[in-house]
C-alpha positions in Angstrom: 17.1 -26.5 -33.7 14.5 -27.8 -36.1 15.0 -25.1 -38.7 18.7 -25.8 -39.3 19.2 -29.5 -38.7 20.6 -29.9 -42.2 23.4 -27.4 -41.5 24.2 -28.2 -37.9 27.3 -30.3 -38.7 28.7 -27.6 -40.9 28.0 -24.9 -38.4 29.7 -26.8 -35.6 32.8 -27.3 -37.7 32.9 -23.7 -38.8 32.6 -22.4 -35.2 35.9 -24.3 -34.6 35.0 -24.9 -31.0 35.4 -21.2 -30.2 36.0 -20.7 -26.5 34.9 -18.1 -24.0 38.3 -16.5 -24.5 37.1 -15.4 -28.0 34.0 -14.0 -26.4 35.9 -12.1 -23.8 38.2 -10.7 -26.5 35.3 -9.2 -28.3 33.5 -8.0 -25.2 35.7 -4.9 -25.2 35.2 -4.4 -28.9 32.1 -2.3 -29.3 34.3 0.4 -30.7 37.3 -0.9 -32.7 39.4 -0.3 -35.7 37.6 -1.2 -38.9 39.4 -4.1 -40.5 38.8 -2.7 -44.0 39.6 1.0 -43.6 41.3 1.6 -40.3 38.5 3.9 -39.4 37.1 3.4 -35.9 33.6 2.0 -36.1 31.1 2.3 -33.3 28.6 -0.4 -34.1 26.1 1.0 -31.5 26.1 4.3 -33.4 24.7 2.6 -36.6 21.1 3.0 -37.6 20.4 -0.8 -37.9 19.6 -3.1 -35.0 22.0 -6.0 -35.6 21.5 -9.5 -34.4 23.3 -12.9 -34.9 21.8 -16.3 -35.6 22.5 -18.8 -32.9 22.9 -21.9 -35.1 26.0 -20.5 -36.9 27.9 -20.6 -33.6 26.5 -23.8 -32.1 29.7 -24.8 -30.3 29.9 -21.5 -28.4 27.9 -21.6 -25.2 24.9 -19.3 -25.6 25.9 -17.1 -22.6 29.4 -16.5 -24.1 27.8 -15.8 -27.5 25.5 -13.2 -25.9 28.4 -11.5 -24.1 30.5 -11.4 -27.3 27.6 -10.0 -29.3 26.8 -7.4 -26.7 30.5 -6.4 -26.5 30.7 -5.8 -30.2 27.5 -3.7 -30.3 24.9 -6.2 -31.4 21.5 -6.0 -29.7 19.9 -9.4 -30.2 20.2 -13.1 -30.9 18.2 -14.9 -33.6 16.6 -18.3 -33.9 16.4 -19.6 -30.3 14.1 -22.4 -29.0 11.7 -21.5 -26.3 13.9 -22.8 -23.5 16.5 -20.3 -24.4 14.4 -17.2 -25.1 15.3 -15.7 -21.7 19.0 -16.1 -22.0 19.7 -13.0 -24.1 17.7 -10.8 -21.7 20.1 -11.8 -18.9 22.9 -10.1 -21.0 20.9 -7.0 -21.9 19.9 -8.4 -25.3 16.7 -9.7 -26.8 15.8 -12.8 -28.8 14.8 -11.1 -32.0 13.4 -14.1 -33.7 12.2 -17.5 -32.4 12.5 -20.8 -34.0 8.9 -21.4 -35.1 6.4 -24.0 -35.8 6.4 -26.4 -38.8 9.5 -27.3 -40.8 11.0 -26.1 -44.0 9.6 -29.0 -46.0 6.2 -29.0 -44.3 4.5 -25.6 -44.0 1.5 -23.5 -44.8 1.2 -24.4 -48.5 -0.5 -27.7 -47.5 -4.0 -27.3 -46.0 -3.7 -30.7 -44.3 -0.9 -29.1 -42.2 -2.9 -26.1 -41.1 -4.6 -27.5 -38.0 -1.3 -28.7 -36.5 0.5 -25.5 -37.4 -2.3 -23.3 -36.0 -2.4 -25.4 -32.8 1.4 -25.1 -32.3 1.3 -21.3 -33.1 -1.6 -20.7 -30.7 0.7 -21.9 -27.9 3.8 -20.2 -29.1 2.6 -16.7 -29.9 1.4 -15.8 -26.4 4.5 -17.3 -24.9 6.7 -15.3 -27.3 4.9 -12.1 -26.4 5.3 -12.8 -22.7 9.0 -13.4 -23.2 9.5 -10.2 -25.3 10.2 -12.1 -28.5 9.0 -9.9 -31.4 9.2 -12.3 -34.3 8.6 -16.0 -35.1 9.8 -17.7 -38.3 7.5 -19.8 -40.4 7.7 -21.6 -43.8 5.8 -22.3 -46.9 6.8 -25.9 -47.2 8.1 -27.7 -50.3 6.2 -27.7 -53.7 5.8 -31.4 -54.3 4.4 -30.5 -57.7 2.1 -27.8 -56.5 1.8 -24.7 -58.6 2.7 -21.3 -57.1 -0.7 -19.8 -57.3 -2.2 -22.7 -55.3 0.7 -22.5 -52.8 0.2 -18.7 -52.3 -3.5 -19.3 -51.8 -3.0 -22.0 -49.3 -0.5 -20.0 -47.3 -2.9 -17.1 -47.2 -5.7 -19.3 -45.8 -3.4 -20.8 -43.1 -1.8 -17.5 -42.0 -5.1 -15.7 -41.9 -6.2 -18.0 -39.2 -3.3 -16.8 -37.1 -3.2 -13.1 -37.9 -5.7 -12.0 -35.3 -3.8 -13.8 -32.5 -0.5 -12.4 -33.7 -2.0 -8.9 -33.8 -3.5 -9.3 -30.3 -0.1 -10.2 -28.9 2.1 -7.9 -31.0 4.2 -10.8 -32.5 5.1 -10.9 -36.2 5.0 -14.1 -38.1 7.8 -14.0 -40.7 7.5 -16.3 -43.7 11.0 -17.1 -44.8 12.2 -16.8 -48.3 14.8 -19.6 -49.1 16.6 -20.6 -52.2 15.5 -23.8 -54.0 18.6 -24.0 -56.2 21.4 -24.8 -53.7 20.2 -25.4 -50.1 16.5 -26.2 -50.0 15.5 -28.1 -53.1 11.8 -27.8 -54.0 11.0 -25.1 -51.3 8.1 -23.1 -52.6 8.6 -19.6 -51.1 11.7 -19.2 -53.2 11.0 -15.7 -54.6 10.1 -12.3 -53.3 7.0 -12.3 -55.6 5.7 -15.4 -53.9 6.2 -14.1 -50.4 4.9 -10.6 -51.2 1.7 -12.2 -52.7 1.2 -14.1 -49.4 1.7 -11.0 -47.2 -0.6 -8.9 -49.4 -3.2 -11.6 -49.4 -3.2 -12.0 -45.6 -3.3 -8.2 -45.1 -2.1 -8.1 -41.6 0.7 -5.9 -40.1 1.8 -9.0 -38.1 2.4 -11.3 -41.1 5.6 -10.3 -43.0 8.6 -11.7 -44.8 11.9 -12.9 -43.5 14.0 -11.6 -46.4 17.2 -13.7 -46.4 19.6 -11.7 -48.6 21.8 -14.8 -49.2 18.9 -16.9 -50.5 17.4 -14.2 -52.7 20.8 -13.2 -54.2 21.0 -16.9 -55.3 17.5 -16.9 -56.7 17.0 -13.4 -58.1 19.9 -11.1 -57.7 19.0 -7.4 -57.9 18.6 -7.4 -54.1 18.8 -3.6 -53.6 16.0 -2.7 -56.0 13.9 -5.7 -54.7 14.4 -4.6 -51.1 13.4 -1.0 -52.0 10.2 -2.2 -53.8 9.1 -4.6 -51.0 10.2 -2.9 -47.8 6.6 -2.7 -46.6 6.3 -6.5 -46.8 9.6 -7.3 -45.0 9.7 -7.8 -41.2 13.3 -9.1 -40.8 16.5 -9.6 -42.6 19.3 -12.2 -42.6 22.7 -11.9 -44.1 25.1 -14.4 -45.7 27.9 -14.3 -48.3 27.3 -15.7 -51.8 28.5 -18.3 -52.7 28.8 -20.5 -49.7 26.9 -18.7 -47.0 30.2 -17.5 -45.4 31.6 -14.2 -44.4 30.0 -11.0 -45.9 33.3 -9.4 -46.7 35.2 -8.9 -50.0 35.5 -12.6 -50.6 31.9 -12.8 -51.8 29.8 -11.1 -54.5 27.5 -8.6 -52.7 28.4 -5.2 -51.4 26.8 -5.6 -47.9 27.7 -2.0 -46.9 25.6 -0.7 -49.8 22.8 -3.2 -49.0 22.8 -2.1 -45.3 22.8 1.6 -46.4 19.7 1.1 -48.5 17.9 -0.7 -45.7 18.8 2.0 -43.2 17.9 4.9 -45.6 14.4 3.4 -46.0 13.7 4.0 -42.3 13.4 0.2 -41.6 13.0 -0.3 -37.8 13.4 -4.1 -37.5 16.4 -6.3 -37.1 19.2 -7.3 -39.5 20.7 -10.6 -38.3 23.9 -12.2 -39.4 23.4 -15.8 -40.5 26.6 -16.9 -42.1 28.9 -19.8 -41.3 32.3 -18.4 -40.5 35.3 -20.0 -42.1 37.8 -18.1 -40.0 37.8 -17.0 -36.3 34.1 -16.9 -35.6 34.1 -13.8 -33.4 36.5 -11.9 -35.6 34.2 -12.6 -38.6 31.1 -11.6 -36.7 32.7 -8.4 -35.5 33.7 -7.6 -39.1 30.2 -8.2 -40.4 28.8 -5.9 -37.7 31.2 -3.2 -38.7 30.4 -3.6 -42.4 26.7 -3.1 -41.7 27.1 -0.2 -39.4 25.8 2.7 -41.5 
């Protein structure tokens, strides 16, 4: 998993070698008692299409993760390599977002990267469409001393080369917003303003933002108002507790039920994927997150 190599060791430890037994336990849990309020929560009845990021559960076989996710009411798996795109479909799920082209440090803000990025994307976009994968993640790259205005302009130029192909195949390229304070030092697309400027400059319905709530809470805060103001530029969401990128429950600083309510009230039709590293039982934490975001 190119995108998350830096976190793979942490993810593996956090998943605690969870076994198929944990997956089987949650397969019957689409409707269960809410761990916070003792109110029964039917995740499938919620207005948001919820997914889970594969890398956070790296020690759980993908088939078991799919069955557990389906059992608790999730509808998709995020961030799979091409060889795995078809696995969720075998379980009645979809791959909501593919691991993309380029890397976090090397992305569209460097013109000398564009030819390779475009060549890789030209192969991946039609393949993703054929596999029913609606979104592909992509990156700005690191600053390396570059000013933001130049970085925005370079990203626009590169992504404009791919927008017609993405439109033709109905696949959305999602530029991910990441924090440069804690996890991804020097990453350039570290603000909503940067990302929104790129999306506006490209001017395509198939170039959007992956708004990672964890990262933007670290960089900006004020996520509710920011989401409201930029919904038209956002194609996908990721969750994660601040600090630490762990559970999204009462142990961290955001009220994720309120955030989910705002997203749902907006009429957002895309996916919200859980991308946190569980500190406790992985499937119990994922189930709790799904319940919190069922609005």
